[in-house]
N, C-alpha and C positions, 0 to 999 in steps of 0.2 A: 768581956771585951772580945776575946778571940772569937766567941760565938757569934758575936754582931759582925766582926770582919768576915767570917766564913759565909754568912748570909749575904753580905755585900758582895762578896767575890763572885757569886753565881750571877749576878747582875753586871757588875763592872767588867769582869773579865771578858765576856763576849763582845760588849760594846767597845771596850778599849781595842780589842783585836780589830773590829771592823773600822774603827777610826784610824787605826795604824795603816790599813790598806788605803783608806781615803787619802791620808797624808803622804802615802808612797806613790800613788798613781798621779801623773801629770793631768792637767785639764786637756791636754791635747791627746793623751792616750785614747786609743779606741780599741774595744774588744774585736778579736777576729771573727766572732759571731755577731752579726747585726741584731740578734735577739737572744742574748746570752742569758737573761734573767729567768726565761721560761724554765730552765733547768733547776734554778734554785726555787722557784715556785712549785714545780713538780715534786721535788724532794720534800718540800714543806707539806705539800697536800698529802704525799704518801704517808707521812707521819702523823699528820693532823687528823686525817679522817678516822683511822682506827683508834687514835687517842680519844677523840670526842665520842665515838660510838661506844667505847667501853663503859662510859657513864651509865647509859640505859642498858647496856648488855655486858655486864662484867664478865661473862664467859670468854669474851674476846681476850681480856688480860690473862685469864687463867691458861688460855691455849697458847699465847705468844710470849708470855713472860720468861725471863731467865730463871731456871730452875735446876740446880745441880743434880738433883736426883733424877728427873726426867731426862736431862742431857746425857747423864751416864748410862741410862737405859735405852738410849739410841735417838732420842729426840733432839738431833743436833741442830735443827732449824731454829731452835730457840735462841742460839747465839746470834743468828741474824735478825729475828724478829722481835727481840726484846726492846730495841729502839723505837718500835712503832706503837708501844703502849706505855702508859705512865702509871707509876706507883704512888705519886705524891698527891692524889686527889685533884680537886679543881685548881688550887693554887699552883701546885706543882706542874700540872699540865699547862697552865697559863705562862708560867715562867719559862718552862722548856720550849714552848712553841715560840715565844717571843725570842729567846736567845737563839734558837734555830734559824728563824727568819733573818735575824741580823747576821749571824755568822756565815750562813749559806750564800747570802747575797754577796758579802764581802769576798768569800772564797771564789764564787763564779767569776766576779769581777777580776780577780788576780790570777787564778788558774785556769778558768774555763770550766765547763760543765763536767767533762770526763774526769778529770783530776779531782774535782771537788766530790764527786760521788765515789770515786775509788777511796779517797782518804776518810769519808764519812763512814762507809760500810767497813772498811778495814779497821778503823778506829773503834768502831762499835763491837766487832767481833773479838779483836785483840784485847779490849778492856774487858769485856764479858769473861773471857779465859782468865784473864790476870786476877780478877776479883772473885772468882768462883769460891775461893776458899773463905774470902772475908764476907761476902755478901752472896751466898748461895741462891737467894731468891730475890728478884726484883725486875724493875723495867723502867724505861724512860730514855730519851735521846740525849740526856745530859752528858754522859761520858763520850759519845759519839761527836757531839758538837764541840766539846772541850778538846778533843784531839784535833778538830779542824782548826779551832782558834789558836792553839798553841803550835800547831804545825805551820800556820801562816806566820807566826812570830819568828821561827827558826828560817823559814824561807825568805821573809823580808830582810831579816838581820845579815844574812849572807849574800844578799843581792847588792850589787854595786850601785844600784839606782836608789838605795834607801835615802831618806832624808831625815834631818834631825828631829823633826817633830814626830816622824814614824818611830824613831828610837824611843822617844819619850813614851809613846803609847805602848810600845813593846815592853818597856821596863815596868809600866803598870801591870800588864798582863803577868809578867814574871812575879812581880810582888805578890799578887793575889794567888798565883800558883803555889808560892812559898807558904802563904797562909794556909792552904790546904794541906801542905806537908806538916807544918807545925801542928795543926789540929788533928792530925792523923786521919783525915777524911779520905775515903777510898777513891774520890774523884782525882786525888794527886796522881794516882797511877795513870790515869788517861792523860793528864798534863804531861807526865814524862814520856808517855808513848808518842804524843803529838810533837814534842820538842825533837825527838829522834827522827820521827817520819819526815819532818819538815827539812831535814838535811839531805834526804835522799836527792840525787841530782836531778831526777825527773821533775821535781817540785821546786827547783831553785831558781826557775825563770818565770817571770809573768806571761800569760797568754795574751799578748797585745799585738795589734796590727803593726804598731811602730817598732816593736821589739823584733818582730819577724822581718820587717824591711831591713832593720839594721844588720841582722844576721846574714841576709841575702847579700847585702852591700859588702860585708867583710869577706865573704867568700869570693868575690870577684877579684 
């Protein structure tokens, strides 16, 4: 049963995180950037293109994957590039790209492009470093997008604008993060990193035009 819950976690957790953001944002909220989702699409394409190309050209995976032996010998770039390739075959690639599309769009809606990209790449690198001893070889954007998803949870929960429905979705995310801990799945490390990152003051306010207007008004 725990195995089934773990499998479900990789689908439900990112979706629940995105629904939490939807429940948090008011219909009247407008992003500061009139075209914010281009940043989410660009991030998705940056991951999707090499991930899809590695199917006919597996050398791409070999060059970009996380590999503790090569990293120790100086190929540090692998800490940054492993989210760009997938180790789970066609189904793993499909699942990861779907989750990234959902979470990246939600993150850009809440934080804007810059903070979303910073959290994604920081999450990927930090997770790679943290799991080198557990999973010395691998690849995929799952750890990076889980950092994004759980960081959103922390950010929303400490935001005074949060709404009851958003808290419900946040609890769902946390529940499935606990499943990862109980099953000793290495992705639990990424969830812990994300929850901590979301508490950074830089991430604790949404990037909304109405929010900025409010802050300007408060300073007068």
